C-alpha positions as CSV (number, residue, x, y, z in Angstrom):
1,M,-78.7,44.2,37.3
2,E,-76.5,46.0,34.9
3,Q,-78.3,47.7,32.0
4,R,-77.4,46.6,28.5
5,I,-77.8,48.7,25.4
6,D,-77.7,46.8,22.0
7,K,-76.5,48.8,19.0
8,H,-76.0,47.9,15.3
9,V,-75.5,50.2,12.3
10,L,-76.8,49.0,8.9
11,K,-74.6,49.4,5.8
12,N,-76.6,52.4,4.8
13,G,-76.1,54.2,8.1
14,M,-79.5,53.4,9.7
15,V,-79.0,52.9,13.5
16,I,-80.6,50.0,15.4
17,L,-80.8,50.4,19.2
18,G,-82.2,48.0,21.8
19,E,-82.6,47.6,25.5
20,P,-83.6,44.2,26.8
21,M,-85.9,44.2,29.9
22,E,-86.2,41.1,32.1
23,G,-89.5,40.0,33.5
24,V,-91.7,41.5,30.7
25,E,-93.5,39.8,27.8
26,S,-94.1,43.0,25.9
27,V,-91.9,44.8,23.4
28,A,-92.1,48.4,22.1
29,F,-90.5,49.9,19.0
30,Y,-90.1,53.2,17.2
31,F,-88.9,54.3,13.8
32,L,-87.6,57.9,14.0
33,V,-87.8,59.4,10.5
34,P,-86.0,62.7,10.0
35,A,-89.1,64.3,8.6
36,G,-90.2,66.5,11.5
37,A,-91.8,70.0,11.2
38,S,-88.5,71.9,11.2
39,R,-87.0,69.8,8.4
40,M,-89.8,70.5,6.0
41,P,-89.7,73.1,3.1
42,D,-91.0,76.6,3.7
43,K,-94.7,77.2,3.1
44,S,-95.5,73.5,3.9
45,C,-96.1,73.7,7.7
46,G,-98.2,70.7,8.6
47,V,-97.0,68.3,5.8
48,S,-95.3,66.1,8.5
49,N,-98.7,65.8,10.2
50,I,-100.3,64.8,6.9
51,L,-97.6,62.2,6.1
52,E,-97.8,60.6,9.6
53,D,-101.5,59.8,8.8
54,W,-101.2,59.2,5.0
55,I,-98.5,56.5,5.1
56,L,-100.8,54.4,7.4
57,R,-103.6,54.4,4.8
58,G,-102.3,51.4,2.9
59,A,-98.9,49.9,2.2
60,G,-97.3,47.1,0.3
61,D,-100.1,44.7,-0.9
62,K,-102.6,46.0,1.7
63,D,-105.1,48.8,1.3
64,N,-106.1,51.1,4.1
65,R,-108.6,48.7,5.7
66,Q,-106.4,45.6,5.3
67,L,-103.3,47.3,6.7
68,N,-105.0,48.7,9.8
69,D,-106.8,45.4,10.4
70,A,-103.5,43.7,10.3
71,I,-101.9,46.1,12.8
72,D,-104.8,45.8,15.2
73,G,-104.9,42.0,14.7
74,F,-101.4,41.8,16.2
75,G,-102.5,43.8,19.2
76,V,-100.3,46.9,18.5
77,I,-101.0,49.8,20.8
78,R,-100.0,52.6,18.4
79,N,-97.8,55.5,19.4
80,N,-97.2,57.9,16.5
81,S,-96.3,61.5,16.7
82,V,-94.7,64.5,14.9
83,G,-91.9,66.4,16.5
84,S,-89.6,69.2,15.5
85,S,-86.9,66.9,14.0
86,F,-88.6,63.5,13.5
87,I,-91.8,61.7,12.7
88,S,-92.0,58.9,15.2
89,I,-93.9,55.8,14.2
90,G,-94.3,52.8,16.4
91,G,-96.1,51.1,19.3
92,S,-96.1,48.3,21.8
93,L,-97.4,44.7,21.7
94,E,-97.0,41.2,22.9
95,S,-93.4,40.1,22.0
96,S,-94.2,37.0,19.9
97,N,-95.6,39.2,17.1
98,I,-92.8,41.6,16.8
99,S,-91.2,40.1,13.6
100,K,-94.5,40.3,11.7
101,V,-95.2,43.8,12.9
102,I,-91.7,45.0,11.8
103,D,-92.5,43.6,8.3
104,L,-95.8,45.6,8.3
105,Y,-94.1,48.8,9.4
106,A,-91.3,48.4,6.9
107,D,-93.9,48.4,4.1
108,I,-95.4,51.6,5.7
109,I,-92.0,53.3,5.5
110,N,-90.7,51.8,2.2
111,K,-93.8,51.1,0.2
112,P,-96.8,53.2,1.3
113,L,-99.6,53.4,-1.3
114,L,-100.0,57.2,-1.0
115,N,-103.4,57.1,-2.8
116,D,-104.6,60.5,-3.9
117,E,-108.1,59.9,-2.5
118,E,-106.7,59.0,0.9
119,F,-104.5,62.2,0.8
120,E,-107.6,64.4,0.9
121,F,-108.8,62.6,4.1
122,S,-105.3,63.0,5.7
123,R,-105.1,66.7,4.8
124,Q,-108.6,67.4,6.1
125,L,-107.8,65.6,9.4
126,A,-104.8,67.8,9.8
127,I,-106.8,71.0,9.1
128,D,-109.5,69.9,11.6
129,E,-106.8,69.3,14.2
130,V,-105.6,72.9,13.8
131,L,-109.1,74.3,13.9
132,S,-109.8,72.3,17.1
133,L,-107.2,74.5,18.8
134,E,-109.9,77.3,19.0
135,D,-111.7,75.1,21.6
136,D,-108.4,74.3,23.4
137,P,-106.7,77.6,24.1
138,R,-104.3,76.0,26.7
139,H,-102.9,73.7,24.0
140,K,-102.8,76.5,21.5
141,V,-100.9,78.9,23.8
142,M,-98.2,76.3,24.4
143,L,-97.8,75.5,20.7
144,K,-97.6,79.2,19.9
145,L,-95.2,79.8,22.8
146,R,-92.7,77.3,21.4
147,E,-93.1,78.7,17.9
148,H,-92.2,82.2,19.2
149,F,-89.5,81.1,21.6
150,Y,-87.4,78.8,19.4
151,P,-85.7,80.4,16.4
152,E,-87.2,79.5,13.0
153,P,-87.7,76.8,11.9
154,L,-87.2,74.9,15.2
155,G,-90.5,76.1,16.8
156,R,-92.8,75.4,13.8
157,S,-96.1,74.0,14.8
158,T,-96.2,70.2,14.6
159,L,-99.9,70.4,13.7
160,G,-99.5,72.9,10.9
161,E,-100.9,76.2,9.6
162,I,-104.2,76.3,7.8
163,E,-102.9,78.4,4.9
164,D,-100.1,76.0,4.2
165,L,-102.2,72.9,4.6
166,K,-104.8,74.1,2.2
167,Q,-102.3,74.7,-0.6
168,L,-100.5,71.3,-0.2
169,T,-101.2,68.8,-3.0
170,S,-100.8,65.0,-3.1
171,E,-98.1,65.5,-5.7
172,K,-96.0,67.9,-3.7
173,T,-96.5,65.8,-0.5
174,K,-95.3,62.7,-2.4
175,H,-92.2,64.6,-3.5
176,I,-91.5,65.6,0.1
177,F,-92.0,61.9,1.2
178,T,-89.4,60.7,-1.4
179,E,-86.9,63.3,-0.2
180,K,-87.3,62.8,3.6
181,F,-88.1,59.1,4.2
182,N,-84.6,57.9,3.6
183,P,-83.7,54.8,5.8
184,S,-80.0,56.0,6.1
185,G,-81.1,58.9,8.3
186,M,-83.5,56.9,10.5
187,I,-83.1,55.5,14.0
188,F,-84.9,52.3,15.0
189,S,-85.2,51.5,18.7
190,I,-86.7,48.5,20.5
191,A,-87.1,47.7,24.2
192,G,-88.6,44.8,26.2
193,K,-88.4,41.1,25.2
194,Y,-86.7,40.6,21.8
195,N,-83.8,38.8,20.1
196,F,-81.4,41.5,18.9
197,E,-79.6,39.3,16.3
198,L,-82.9,38.3,14.7
199,V,-84.1,42.0,14.7
200,C,-80.9,43.2,13.0
201,N,-81.0,40.5,10.4
202,Q,-84.6,41.4,9.6
203,M,-83.8,45.1,9.4
204,E,-80.8,44.4,7.1
205,N,-83.1,42.6,4.7
206,L,-85.8,45.2,4.9
207,F,-83.8,48.5,4.8
208,A,-80.2,47.9,3.7
209,R,-80.7,46.6,0.2
210,D,-77.9,48.9,-0.9
211,S,-75.0,50.4,1.1
212,Q,-75.5,54.0,-0.3
213,K,-75.7,56.6,2.5
214,A,-77.7,59.8,2.0
215,N,-76.8,62.8,4.0
216,V,-79.6,64.2,6.3
217,E,-79.7,67.9,5.6
218,E,-78.8,70.1,8.6
219,I,-81.5,72.4,9.9
220,K,-80.7,76.0,9.0
221,I,-81.6,78.2,12.0
222,K,-82.6,81.8,11.7
223,E,-81.9,83.8,14.8
224,G,-84.7,85.9,16.3
225,F,-86.4,86.7,19.6
226,N,-90.1,87.4,20.2
227,K,-90.8,89.0,23.6
228,Y,-94.6,89.2,23.7
229,T,-97.5,88.2,21.5
230,H,-101.2,88.3,22.4
231,I,-104.2,86.8,20.6
232,K,-107.5,88.4,21.5
233,N,-110.2,86.0,22.6
234,S,-113.6,86.8,23.9
235,G,-113.5,84.1,26.6
236,S,-113.6,84.6,30.3
237,Q,-110.0,83.4,30.9
238,V,-106.5,84.5,30.1
239,H,-104.1,81.7,29.2
240,I,-100.5,82.7,29.8
241,G,-97.4,80.9,28.4
242,L,-93.8,81.9,29.4
243,M,-90.6,80.4,28.2
244,T,-86.9,81.2,29.1
245,K,-83.7,79.8,27.8
246,T,-81.7,77.1,29.6
247,V,-79.1,74.4,28.9
248,R,-79.6,71.4,26.6
249,P,-79.2,67.8,27.7
250,M,-75.6,67.6,26.4
251,D,-74.5,70.9,28.2
252,K,-72.9,71.3,31.6
253,G,-75.4,71.9,34.3
254,Y,-78.2,69.9,32.7
255,Y,-79.2,68.0,35.9
256,D,-79.0,71.2,38.0
257,A,-81.4,72.7,35.5
258,R,-83.8,69.8,35.9
259,V,-83.7,70.0,39.7
260,A,-84.2,73.7,39.5
261,V,-87.4,73.2,37.4
262,S,-88.6,70.6,40.0
263,V,-88.1,73.1,42.8
264,L,-90.3,75.5,40.8
265,S,-92.9,73.0,39.8
266,G,-92.4,69.5,41.1
267,G,-95.7,69.0,42.9
268,M,-98.1,70.7,45.3
269,S,-95.3,71.8,47.6
270,A,-93.3,73.4,44.8
271,R,-92.9,77.2,44.6
272,L,-95.2,78.1,41.7
273,F,-98.2,76.1,43.0
274,T,-97.6,77.4,46.6
275,E,-96.9,81.1,45.8
276,V,-99.1,81.7,42.8
277,R,-102.1,79.5,43.4
278,E,-102.3,78.7,47.1
279,K,-101.1,81.8,48.9
280,R,-102.5,84.4,46.5
281,G,-105.3,82.6,44.7
282,L,-104.2,84.1,41.4
283,C,-104.9,81.2,39.0
284,Y,-106.7,77.8,38.7
285,A,-103.7,76.1,37.1
286,V,-99.9,76.8,37.0
287,G,-96.9,74.6,36.2
288,A,-93.5,74.6,34.6
289,R,-91.4,72.0,32.8
290,Y,-88.2,71.5,31.0
291,H,-88.4,71.3,27.2
292,S,-85.5,70.5,24.8
293,L,-84.6,70.1,21.2
294,K,-81.2,69.1,20.0
295,E,-80.4,72.7,19.1
296,A,-81.9,74.7,22.0
297,A,-83.7,74.2,25.3
298,G,-86.0,76.2,27.6
299,I,-88.2,76.1,30.7
300,L,-91.8,76.7,29.8
301,C,-94.6,77.7,32.1
302,Y,-98.4,77.8,31.8
303,A,-100.9,79.6,33.9
304,G,-104.7,79.9,33.5
305,T,-106.4,82.8,35.2
306,T,-109.0,85.5,35.0
307,P,-108.5,88.9,33.2
308,D,-108.4,90.9,36.5
309,K,-105.6,88.6,37.9
310,A,-103.6,88.0,34.7
311,Q,-101.1,90.8,35.2
312,Q,-100.3,89.9,38.8
313,T,-100.1,86.2,37.8
314,H,-97.5,87.0,35.2
315,D,-95.5,89.2,37.6
316,V,-95.4,86.7,40.4
317,I,-94.3,83.9,38.1
318,I,-91.4,86.0,36.8
319,E,-90.6,86.9,40.4
320,E,-90.5,83.2,41.5
321,F,-88.2,82.3,38.6
322,R,-85.8,85.0,39.5
323,N,-86.0,84.4,43.3
324,L,-84.8,80.9,42.8
325,S,-81.2,82.0,42.6
326,K,-81.5,83.8,45.9
327,G,-81.8,80.7,47.9
328,I,-83.1,77.1,48.0
329,S,-83.6,75.0,51.0
330,E,-82.2,71.4,51.5
331,D,-85.8,70.2,51.8
332,E,-86.7,71.7,48.4
333,I,-83.7,70.1,46.8
334,E,-84.4,66.7,48.3
335,R,-88.1,66.7,47.3
336,A,-87.1,67.8,43.7
337,K,-84.5,65.0,43.5
338,A,-86.9,62.4,44.8
339,G,-89.5,63.4,42.3
340,L,-87.1,63.2,39.4
341,K,-85.8,59.8,40.5
342,S,-89.4,58.5,40.9
343,S,-90.2,59.6,37.3
344,L,-87.0,57.8,36.2
345,I,-88.0,54.6,38.0
346,M,-91.5,54.6,36.5
347,Q,-90.1,55.2,33.1
348,S,-87.7,52.3,33.5
349,E,-90.6,50.0,34.0
350,S,-92.3,50.8,30.7
351,S,-90.9,49.3,27.5
352,S,-92.5,52.1,25.4
353,S,-90.8,54.8,27.5
354,R,-87.4,53.0,27.3
355,A,-87.7,52.6,23.5
356,G,-88.4,56.3,23.2
357,S,-85.7,57.3,25.6
358,I,-82.8,55.4,24.1
359,A,-83.7,56.7,20.6
360,S,-83.9,60.3,21.9
361,D,-80.6,59.9,23.9
362,F,-78.8,58.7,20.8
363,Y,-80.1,61.5,18.6
364,M,-79.3,64.2,21.2
365,L,-76.1,62.9,22.7
366,G,-74.7,60.3,20.3
367,N,-74.9,57.7,23.0
368,V,-77.4,56.2,25.4
369,R,-77.2,57.1,29.2
370,S,-77.8,54.2,31.6
371,L,-80.5,54.6,34.2
372,D,-77.8,54.4,36.9
373,E,-75.9,57.1,35.3
374,I,-78.9,59.4,35.2
375,K,-79.8,58.5,38.8
376,D,-76.3,59.2,40.0
377,S,-76.2,62.5,38.2
378,I,-79.4,63.6,39.8
379,E,-78.1,62.5,43.2
380,R,-74.9,64.5,42.8
381,T,-76.8,67.8,42.6
382,S,-77.0,69.9,45.7
383,V,-78.1,73.3,46.9
384,N,-74.7,74.8,46.1
385,S,-74.6,73.2,42.6
386,V,-78.1,74.4,41.7
387,I,-77.4,78.0,43.0
388,D,-74.1,78.1,41.1
389,F,-75.9,76.9,38.0
390,L,-78.5,79.6,38.3
391,S,-75.8,82.2,38.9
392,D,-74.1,81.2,35.7
393,N,-77.4,80.8,33.8
394,P,-79.8,83.5,35.2
395,F,-83.4,83.7,34.0
396,K,-83.2,87.0,32.1
397,E,-85.3,87.1,28.9
398,F,-88.8,85.6,28.7
399,T,-90.9,84.9,25.7
400,V,-94.5,85.4,26.7
401,F,-97.6,84.4,24.7
402,T,-101.2,85.1,25.9
403,I,-104.7,84.3,24.7
404,G,-107.7,86.0,26.3
405,P,-109.8,89.2,26.4
406,T,-107.0,91.4,27.8
407,E,-103.3,91.9,27.3
408,I,-100.7,92.1,30.0
409,N,-97.6,94.3,30.4
410,V,-94.4,92.2,30.2
411,E,-91.9,95.1,30.8
């Protein structure tokens, strides 16, 4: 069956997107608010994380308890997150309650109570989340890796920095909320079982009370490159993160890049698992994946190992990245393509995944790719196209971040 994408733009510029899915009784939705970590003022790293929690502590005529009881009462499985560009607020539920839930979330975005007492709880939760990274070095190394790989402010931690979080006040955070939570810069997406006309009429009433558009400020990027950073840790393991530049989703060669990453790390028969873990026994965990923002993209890799094997683990991983351009077998390409298409099929069966994907596509590309278009683009890749891509886009410079008792040499 042909895929349909619904689209409507409110008078104030807010974009409404939808993808109907036959055979499901669920619906998923997201509000993408242009208030992500990279869009926040300097010296306020983590304010997005505070806001994502604070706005849900009472809105409209409901206090914290009443609001969250109402959301839970409608059976909403929440899915909120903070990214580089957006705060994403939404969830999935049984479709008959979607209208009432949209009303609740409109109050959360338009009329949050933002009580000073609740601010202190939200700020302390954000601080505790940062402190918990000390017990989760794998998570910490990947956050720090993106922070050092992407130019400022794109790589800012979505959790925040302790110093910045401690100096934030409720007054300053309210001011940031007023500046950033502007409906005209938002994207609303919905997927599953819904009536698009009714959704659009409801959104017009809730968010388009005037036709004035506000410009979403462009992110000002500061160029820079960090080659190697180490955090000394007394633990018995070394956590290694590596990241190298590649093309973005809107760039030529995107699908070749995705297939190349799958050849490296698409399962237990992929090169990194085979060469680094199985043949040499260098680490207990290794894997790579594609990561993209609108402004830049990279392939990131994690490996967990012991101090005596850390140097060789790093060296073999770099060697495998660079050896990829020297030759890839037909079997490797076919396995990589099969894995990517399987992921696509599983994603297409989830209303939550589809709601997130259509919003992301529209922000990144200005349009929404159909599942058939993505599948065909994957299928058109070949050994020759991937090798040509790697020849034009070689893995040259790596940003490396490690946590552990010993450093490594990245030269």
